[in-house]
VMD Tcl script that draws the C-alpha trace (Angstrom):
set ca {
  {0.00 0.00 -0.15}
  {1.44 3.43 -1.14}
  {4.60 1.95 -2.85}
  {4.63 0.95 -6.52}
  {7.75 -0.28 -8.26}
  {8.56 0.62 -11.83}
  {10.80 -1.17 -14.07}
  {11.93 0.33 -17.53}
  {14.34 -0.15 -20.43}
  {17.93 -0.37 -19.72}
  {19.38 2.49 -21.54}
  {20.31 5.11 -18.92}
  {18.44 8.24 -20.05}
  {15.75 6.06 -21.55}
  {14.96 4.08 -18.51}
  {14.71 7.44 -16.33}
  {12.52 9.00 -18.98}
  {10.15 5.72 -19.19}
  {9.93 5.47 -15.56}
  {9.07 9.07 -15.13}
  {6.26 9.00 -18.01}
  {5.08 5.80 -16.17}
  {4.63 8.20 -12.97}
  {7.77 7.61 -10.70}
  {8.07 10.32 -8.26}
  {11.61 9.29 -7.39}
  {14.20 7.03 -9.33}
  {17.02 4.99 -7.57}
  {19.37 4.51 -10.45}
  {22.23 2.05 -10.17}
  {25.46 2.85 -12.13}
  {28.82 1.07 -12.23}
  {30.65 3.63 -14.29}
  {28.76 6.66 -13.10}
  {26.41 7.89 -15.71}
  {26.03 11.42 -15.15}
  {22.25 11.93 -15.44}
  {19.23 13.46 -14.03}
  {15.78 14.35 -15.02}
  {13.83 17.45 -15.27}
  {10.82 16.05 -13.62}
  {11.90 13.36 -11.16}
  {14.77 13.29 -8.63}
  {17.39 10.72 -9.71}
  {19.23 9.27 -6.73}
  {22.43 7.64 -8.20}
  {24.02 4.61 -6.46}
  {27.19 2.84 -7.17}
  {28.77 -0.37 -5.75}
  {31.92 0.46 -7.52}
  {34.32 2.29 -4.92}
  {36.63 3.51 -7.68}
  {33.79 5.11 -9.60}
  {32.55 6.67 -6.20}
  {36.06 8.05 -5.56}
  {36.15 9.70 -9.13}
  {32.60 10.97 -9.11}
  {31.79 11.76 -5.52}
  {30.27 15.08 -6.71}
  {27.83 13.12 -9.04}
  {26.79 10.04 -7.17}
  {24.66 10.16 -4.13}
  {25.43 6.69 -2.67}
  {28.50 4.71 -2.34}
  {27.22 1.00 -1.79}
  {30.49 -0.67 -2.09}
  {31.14 -0.85 1.61}
  {28.50 -3.83 1.32}
  {30.89 -5.69 -1.06}
  {33.80 -5.40 1.13}
  {32.24 -6.65 4.47}
  {29.87 -3.65 5.51}
  {26.31 -4.21 6.88}
  {23.73 -4.49 4.46}
  {21.10 -3.40 7.00}
  {23.03 -0.47 7.67}
  {23.31 0.73 4.11}
  {19.69 -0.12 3.43}
  {18.83 2.06 6.60}
  {20.85 4.90 5.09}
  {19.43 4.60 1.59}
  {15.86 4.67 2.84}
  {16.67 7.69 4.90}
  {17.93 9.38 1.68}
  {14.85 8.20 -0.09}
  {12.49 9.99 2.66}
  {14.64 13.01 2.56}
  {14.80 13.54 -1.14}
  {11.08 12.73 -1.28}
  {10.61 15.63 1.28}
  {12.67 18.12 -0.95}
  {16.30 17.37 -0.41}
  {18.20 17.82 -3.68}
  {20.04 14.92 -5.37}
  {23.46 15.53 -6.78}
  {22.17 15.73 -10.23}
  {19.74 18.35 -9.36}
  {22.40 20.30 -7.64}
  {24.43 20.09 -10.70}
  {21.81 20.97 -13.12}
  {21.51 17.81 -14.85}
  {18.11 17.58 -16.66}
  {18.47 14.86 -19.53}
  {15.70 13.14 -21.14}
  {15.61 10.57 -23.87}
  {12.96 8.38 -25.81}
  {13.89 5.12 -27.45}
  {13.88 4.74 -31.06}
  {11.51 2.33 -32.75}
  {12.91 -1.06 -33.16}
  {16.46 -0.33 -31.74}
  {16.69 -3.83 -30.66}
  {16.66 -6.58 -33.11}
}
mol new
graphics top color blue
foreach p $ca { graphics top sphere $p radius 0.5 }
foreach p [lrange $ca 0 end-1] q [lrange $ca 1 end] { graphics top cylinder $p $q radius 0.2 }
display resetview
């Protein structure tokens, strides 16, 4: 009750646009290499499990989840992520919003064969 999960295509910008069009109010975007994307309508929280990516793009990625891989506590990381989701839903800017990233893309017809 009160929570719906949406899934979209795998292309970075296309997936965020598709989920926004489907009614997403907030997007949790997992990235390995640090796609610098945002959305003009829906806040995008970027998460990486790659500590090198986070170190290189700390100004652009909201959550470094790599501690889980290196022995960190999954529950602690989950609690921190849930807290961030609640804060963003209450008006806190994501890093993409603070940087002014507002990209959109629509998939081409038949771009997969």
